[in-house]
C-alpha positions as CSV (number, residue, x, y, z in Angstrom):
1,M,-25.0,10.3,19.7
2,K,-23.3,13.3,18.3
3,I,-20.9,12.2,15.5
4,A,-18.5,14.3,13.4
5,I,-16.6,13.1,10.3
6,L,-13.6,15.1,9.0
7,T,-12.8,14.3,5.4
8,A,-11.1,15.9,2.4
9,V,-13.6,14.4,-0.1
10,F,-17.3,13.5,0.0
11,H,-20.2,12.9,-2.4
12,P,-20.3,13.4,-5.4
13,E,-16.6,12.7,-5.8
14,L,-15.6,9.2,-7.0
15,H,-12.9,8.4,-4.5
16,P,-12.6,5.6,-1.9
17,R,-12.4,8.0,1.0
18,A,-15.4,9.9,-0.3
19,F,-17.3,6.7,-0.4
20,R,-16.3,5.8,3.1
21,A,-17.2,9.2,4.6
22,Y,-20.5,9.3,2.7
23,E,-21.6,5.8,3.7
24,L,-20.7,6.3,7.3
25,A,-22.5,9.7,7.5
26,K,-25.6,8.3,5.6
27,E,-25.9,5.2,7.8
28,Y,-25.4,7.0,11.1
29,A,-28.1,9.4,10.1
30,I,-30.4,6.5,9.2
31,Q,-29.7,5.1,12.7
32,G,-30.9,8.3,14.3
33,H,-27.5,9.9,15.2
34,D,-26.7,13.6,15.0
35,V,-24.1,13.7,12.2
36,E,-21.9,16.6,11.0
37,V,-19.5,16.3,8.1
38,F,-16.5,18.7,8.1
39,L,-15.4,18.8,4.4
40,L,-12.2,20.3,3.0
41,T,-13.2,20.3,-0.7
42,R,-16.1,22.2,-2.3
43,I,-17.2,21.0,-5.8
44,K,-18.2,24.0,-7.9
45,G,-21.9,24.0,-8.7
46,F,-22.9,21.2,-6.4
47,D,-25.8,21.7,-4.0
48,Y,-24.5,20.7,-0.6
49,E,-27.6,22.1,1.1
50,Q,-29.9,19.8,-0.8
51,L,-27.6,16.8,-0.1
52,S,-27.6,17.8,3.6
53,Q,-31.4,17.8,3.6
54,E,-31.6,14.5,1.7
55,L,-29.3,12.7,4.2
56,H,-30.5,14.5,7.3
57,I,-26.9,15.5,8.2
58,K,-25.1,18.8,8.6
59,I,-22.3,19.6,6.2
60,T,-19.8,22.2,7.2
61,I,-17.3,23.1,4.5
62,L,-13.7,24.1,5.6
63,P,-12.9,25.6,2.2
64,L,-9.3,24.5,1.6
65,Y,-10.0,23.3,-2.0
66,T,-12.5,24.3,-4.6
67,R,-12.6,22.5,-8.0
68,E,-14.7,21.2,-10.8
69,L,-16.0,17.6,-10.4
70,G,-13.5,15.3,-12.1
71,A,-11.1,18.1,-12.8
72,E,-7.7,17.0,-13.9
73,N,-4.4,18.2,-12.4
74,V,-2.1,17.9,-15.3
75,F,1.2,19.8,-15.8
76,Q,0.9,21.3,-19.2
77,Q,4.5,22.1,-20.0
78,T,5.8,19.7,-22.7
79,H,9.5,20.5,-22.8
80,P,11.4,17.6,-21.2
81,L,13.7,20.0,-19.2
82,L,10.7,22.0,-17.8
83,R,9.0,18.7,-16.9
84,W,12.1,17.5,-15.1
85,I,12.5,20.8,-13.2
86,H,8.9,20.7,-12.2
87,W,9.1,17.1,-11.1
88,G,12.3,17.8,-9.1
89,Y,10.8,20.8,-7.3
90,R,7.6,19.0,-6.4
91,W,9.6,15.9,-5.2
92,L,11.8,18.1,-3.0
93,L,8.9,20.1,-1.6
94,E,7.0,16.9,-0.9
95,Y,10.0,15.2,0.7
96,L,10.9,18.1,3.0
97,L,7.6,19.7,3.8
98,A,4.9,17.3,2.5
99,G,3.6,20.2,0.3
100,N,1.2,22.4,2.2
101,L,0.7,20.0,5.1
102,F,1.6,22.3,7.9
103,A,-0.1,25.4,6.6
104,Y,-3.3,23.6,5.8
105,S,-3.4,21.6,8.9
106,T,-3.2,24.8,10.9
107,R,-6.1,26.2,9.0
108,I,-8.1,23.0,9.7
109,A,-7.4,23.3,13.4
110,E,-8.5,27.0,13.4
111,H,-11.7,26.2,11.5
112,L,-12.5,23.4,13.9
113,K,-11.9,25.7,16.9
114,H,-14.6,28.0,15.7
115,E,-17.0,25.4,14.1
116,M,-16.8,22.2,16.1
117,Q,-19.3,21.8,18.8
118,E,-19.0,19.1,21.5
119,K,-19.2,15.6,20.0
120,D,-19.4,12.0,21.4
121,M,-17.2,10.7,18.5
122,V,-15.0,12.3,15.9
123,I,-13.7,10.2,13.0
124,A,-10.9,11.8,10.9
125,L,-10.2,10.2,7.6
126,S,-6.5,10.3,6.5
127,T,-5.5,10.8,2.9
128,P,-4.6,13.6,3.1
129,F,-2.7,13.3,6.4
130,M,-3.4,17.0,7.0
131,N,-6.8,15.8,8.3
132,L,-5.2,13.9,11.2
133,L,-2.6,16.6,11.9
134,G,-5.2,19.3,11.8
135,L,-7.5,17.5,14.2
136,A,-4.5,16.6,16.5
137,K,-3.6,20.3,16.7
138,Y,-7.2,21.1,17.5
139,V,-7.3,18.4,20.3
140,H,-4.0,19.5,21.6
141,Q,-5.3,23.0,22.5
142,L,-8.5,21.7,24.3
143,P,-8.8,21.6,28.1
144,N,-8.3,18.1,29.5
145,N,-11.8,17.9,30.9
146,T,-13.2,18.6,27.4
147,K,-11.0,15.9,25.7
148,K,-12.3,13.2,27.9
149,K,-15.9,13.7,26.7
150,T,-15.1,12.8,23.1
151,V,-13.6,9.7,21.5
152,Y,-11.2,10.7,18.6
153,I,-10.6,8.1,15.9
154,A,-8.0,8.4,13.2
155,D,-9.1,6.3,10.1
156,S,-6.1,5.5,7.9
157,G,-5.4,3.1,5.0
158,D,-1.6,3.7,4.8
159,P,0.9,5.3,7.2
160,F,2.3,8.7,6.3
161,Y,6.0,8.4,7.1
162,Y,6.3,4.6,6.5
163,S,4.3,4.7,3.2
164,Q,6.0,2.7,0.5
165,Q,4.6,5.0,-2.2
166,T,6.2,8.3,-1.0
167,K,9.6,8.9,0.7
168,R,9.6,11.6,3.3
169,A,12.1,13.4,5.6
170,L,13.0,11.5,8.8
171,Y,11.4,14.0,11.1
172,F,7.9,13.1,9.8
173,K,8.2,9.9,11.8
174,W,8.0,11.9,15.0
175,V,5.4,14.2,13.6
176,E,3.2,11.2,13.0
177,K,3.8,9.7,16.4
178,W,2.9,13.1,17.9
179,V,-0.4,13.1,15.9
180,Y,-1.5,9.6,17.1
181,R,-0.9,10.6,20.7
182,H,-4.0,12.8,20.4
183,F,-6.3,10.0,19.2
184,D,-8.0,7.4,21.3
185,Y,-7.9,4.9,18.4
186,L,-6.4,4.3,15.0
187,S,-8.7,2.3,12.7
188,I,-7.1,0.5,9.7
189,P,-8.8,-1.7,7.1
190,T,-6.6,-4.8,7.4
191,S,-4.5,-6.5,10.0
192,D,-1.7,-6.8,7.3
193,A,-1.1,-3.1,7.9
194,I,-0.4,-3.4,11.6
195,P,3.4,-3.8,11.2
196,A,3.6,-0.5,9.3
197,Y,2.1,1.3,12.2
198,A,3.9,-0.5,15.0
199,P,6.7,2.1,15.4
200,L,4.1,4.9,15.6
201,I,1.3,3.9,17.9
202,P,0.7,1.4,20.7
203,R,-0.9,-1.8,19.5
204,E,-3.9,-1.6,21.9
205,K,-5.0,1.6,20.1
206,I,-5.2,-0.1,16.7
207,Q,-8.6,-1.3,15.6
208,I,-9.3,-3.3,12.4
209,I,-12.3,-1.7,10.7
210,P,-12.6,-2.3,7.0
211,Q,-14.0,-0.2,4.2
212,A,-17.8,-0.4,4.1
213,F,-20.7,0.1,1.8
214,N,-24.5,0.0,1.8
215,M,-25.4,-3.3,0.2
216,R,-29.1,-3.0,0.5
217,D,-29.8,-1.0,-2.6
218,V,-27.3,-2.5,-5.1
219,H,-28.7,-3.3,-8.6
220,L,-26.9,-6.0,-10.5
221,S,-27.1,-7.7,-13.9
222,P,-28.5,-11.2,-13.6
223,A,-25.7,-12.7,-15.8
224,P,-22.8,-11.7,-18.1
225,T,-23.9,-10.5,-21.5
226,G,-22.7,-11.8,-24.9
227,D,-20.4,-14.7,-25.9
228,V,-17.2,-12.6,-26.3
229,P,-15.1,-12.9,-23.2
230,T,-15.5,-9.7,-21.3
231,L,-13.3,-8.7,-18.4
232,A,-12.9,-5.4,-16.4
233,Y,-10.7,-3.5,-14.1
234,A,-11.9,-0.7,-11.9
235,G,-9.8,1.6,-9.7
236,V,-6.5,3.4,-10.2
237,F,-3.2,2.5,-11.8
238,Y,0.1,3.6,-10.4
239,Q,3.5,3.9,-12.2
240,D,5.2,1.9,-9.4
241,I,3.0,-0.3,-7.2
242,R,0.2,-1.0,-9.7
243,N,1.6,-0.6,-13.2
244,P,-0.6,-2.3,-15.8
245,E,1.8,-2.4,-18.7
246,F,2.8,-6.0,-18.3
247,L,-0.9,-7.0,-18.6
248,F,-1.4,-4.9,-21.8
249,K,1.7,-6.5,-23.3
250,H,0.1,-9.9,-22.7
251,L,-3.2,-8.9,-24.1
252,C,-1.5,-7.8,-27.3
253,T,-0.3,-11.4,-27.9
254,L,-3.8,-12.8,-27.9
255,T,-5.4,-13.6,-31.2
256,E,-8.9,-14.3,-29.8
257,D,-11.6,-11.7,-29.5
258,F,-12.3,-10.1,-26.1
259,R,-13.4,-6.9,-24.5
260,F,-11.4,-5.4,-21.7
261,H,-13.2,-2.5,-19.9
262,V,-11.0,-0.2,-17.8
263,Y,-12.8,2.1,-15.3
264,L,-10.7,5.0,-14.0
265,R,-11.6,8.0,-11.8
266,H,-9.7,10.5,-13.9
267,R,-7.0,10.9,-16.5
268,D,-3.4,10.7,-15.2
269,P,-0.7,11.9,-17.6
270,H,1.5,8.8,-17.2
271,I,-1.2,6.2,-17.3
272,T,-3.0,8.0,-20.2
273,S,0.2,7.7,-22.3
274,V,0.2,3.9,-21.5
275,L,-3.4,3.5,-22.4
276,D,-3.1,5.5,-25.6
277,K,-0.2,3.3,-26.6
278,Y,-2.1,0.1,-26.2
279,Q,-5.4,1.5,-27.4
280,K,-3.8,1.8,-30.8
281,Q,-2.7,-1.8,-30.7
282,L,-5.8,-3.4,-29.2
283,G,-8.4,-1.2,-31.0
284,N,-12.0,-1.9,-29.8
285,K,-10.8,-4.8,-27.6
286,L,-9.8,-2.1,-25.0
287,V,-12.6,0.2,-23.8
288,I,-11.7,3.0,-21.4
289,H,-14.3,4.7,-19.1
290,Y,-13.8,7.7,-16.8
291,S,-15.8,9.0,-13.8
292,V,-18.6,6.4,-13.8
293,K,-20.8,6.7,-10.8
294,R,-20.5,3.8,-8.4
295,T,-24.0,2.5,-8.7
296,E,-23.7,2.4,-12.5
297,L,-20.2,0.9,-12.2
298,L,-21.4,-2.0,-10.1
299,Y,-24.1,-2.8,-12.6
300,Q,-21.6,-2.7,-15.5
301,L,-19.1,-4.8,-13.7
302,S,-21.7,-7.4,-13.0
303,Q,-22.3,-7.7,-16.8
304,C,-18.7,-8.9,-17.3
305,H,-17.5,-12.6,-17.3
306,F,-14.8,-11.9,-14.8
307,L,-12.9,-9.1,-13.1
308,I,-9.2,-8.5,-12.6
309,N,-7.3,-7.1,-9.6
310,I,-3.7,-6.0,-10.0
311,S,-2.6,-6.2,-6.4
312,N,-0.4,-3.8,-4.6
313,T,3.3,-4.5,-4.1
314,T,2.8,-3.3,-0.6
315,S,0.8,-5.2,2.0
316,T,-0.4,-2.1,3.9
317,Q,-3.4,-1.4,1.7
318,L,-6.5,-3.3,0.8
319,P,-8.1,-1.9,-2.4
320,S,-11.7,-0.9,-1.8
321,K,-12.5,-2.1,-5.3
322,L,-12.3,-5.6,-4.0
323,I,-15.4,-4.9,-2.0
324,D,-17.1,-3.7,-5.1
325,Y,-15.9,-6.8,-6.9
326,G,-17.3,-9.0,-4.2
327,I,-20.7,-7.3,-4.4
328,T,-20.9,-7.9,-8.1
329,K,-20.6,-11.7,-7.5
330,R,-18.3,-12.0,-10.5
331,P,-15.1,-14.2,-10.5
332,V,-11.9,-12.3,-9.7
333,Y,-8.4,-13.1,-11.0
334,S,-6.0,-11.3,-8.6
335,F,-2.3,-11.0,-9.5
336,D,0.7,-8.7,-9.7
337,K,3.6,-8.6,-12.2
338,Q,5.4,-11.4,-10.5
339,S,2.5,-13.7,-9.9
340,F,0.7,-13.3,-13.2
341,N,0.2,-16.7,-14.9
342,P,-0.7,-16.7,-18.6
343,Q,-2.2,-20.2,-18.2
344,V,-4.5,-19.2,-15.4
345,F,-5.5,-16.1,-17.4
346,A,-6.3,-18.2,-20.4
347,A,-8.5,-20.5,-18.2
348,F,-10.5,-17.4,-17.1
349,M,-10.9,-16.3,-20.7
350,H,-12.5,-19.7,-21.4
351,G,-14.8,-19.8,-18.4
352,D,-12.7,-21.8,-16.0
353,Y,-12.7,-19.9,-12.7
354,T,-11.0,-22.5,-10.5
355,H,-8.4,-19.9,-9.4
356,A,-10.9,-17.2,-8.6
357,M,-10.1,-15.1,-5.6
358,P,-12.6,-15.7,-2.7
359,I,-14.0,-12.5,-1.3
360,D,-16.2,-12.5,1.8
361,I,-18.2,-9.2,1.7
362,R,-20.0,-9.7,5.0
363,P,-17.4,-7.8,7.1
364,Y,-17.8,-4.8,4.8
365,D,-21.5,-4.3,5.3
366,I,-22.1,-0.7,6.4
367,E,-24.3,-1.8,9.3
368,V,-21.4,-4.0,10.7
369,V,-18.8,-1.3,10.3
370,T,-20.8,1.5,11.9
371,K,-21.4,-0.7,14.9
372,Q,-17.6,-1.3,15.2
373,F,-17.0,2.4,15.5
374,I,-19.9,2.9,18.0
375,E,-18.5,0.2,20.2
376,L,-15.4,2.3,20.7
377,V,-17.3,5.1,22.5
């Protein structure tokens, strides 16, 4: 089968969508399929030709972005007025035009027009939404007899217009509906997200296909190390839906010794200021790590006594880190600001995991997930 995957990020980037695209491409190649990855982002100095040969796939770069691995996008102006003007301009641009959505999606469509050969299945990963819009524009201009030969799948973790993280102009609702008209299926990671997509796409087009990883080659620690309670968080923090400050305030009230390891992909200006504030108060009890490779991350997480998940305040997303947590086989305490219970947290700190979150990782096995996509063709 000829399979194409359109993604903004890919290996070696440390991003959930990069993991998804990489695992799908790698597993389909192992199964003997003809796989081509269309990639929007080139990492400077990385050898994509070597990766292509190692995975036995074709990588076609549509060079919309070029950056250093782990590069930070930080606004350097420090004057409050300048920061406010910059924030207001960016917010207005994002609200009205979604940044460079239309210009870049047109470029994606043009690249695909010249680069895309006939495929049996095309999977476009959202985030950014320009992937879906670009592929929809490409499909829109194809002859009808050509469209019927290919199954087009939009893979999304959160709707664009109805996202609870970003407010957008009303007309984007119709833009998103137009986009989904050009796809045979929409795959989403959890049934909880169905209501968010209900106004945009017929229910029969929606397929529940979770995030997935190769679980065959995972190397874990046999047991937690040391007697000092060690806990960890891996993923991202957000100022709104996943703000960790309430947890740090609680940790500052504890007199007992512990080690809290926080694993983040990159430095964010707001979150960095929060971490710096509590690093001074907690000292060596708080350990911050950046850009740890996933294989090493899994091993380090498996050395901890327990892991924490600060859940989203929105039900349309299932954090991919929960799959990683499940793979490590360590107890997980999941909570948000409203549900955090100091007594339960104290129990975890003393080895009582009665309230640990159950995580069944079987549906997330890459062999199961790749089969779910193939069955749509």
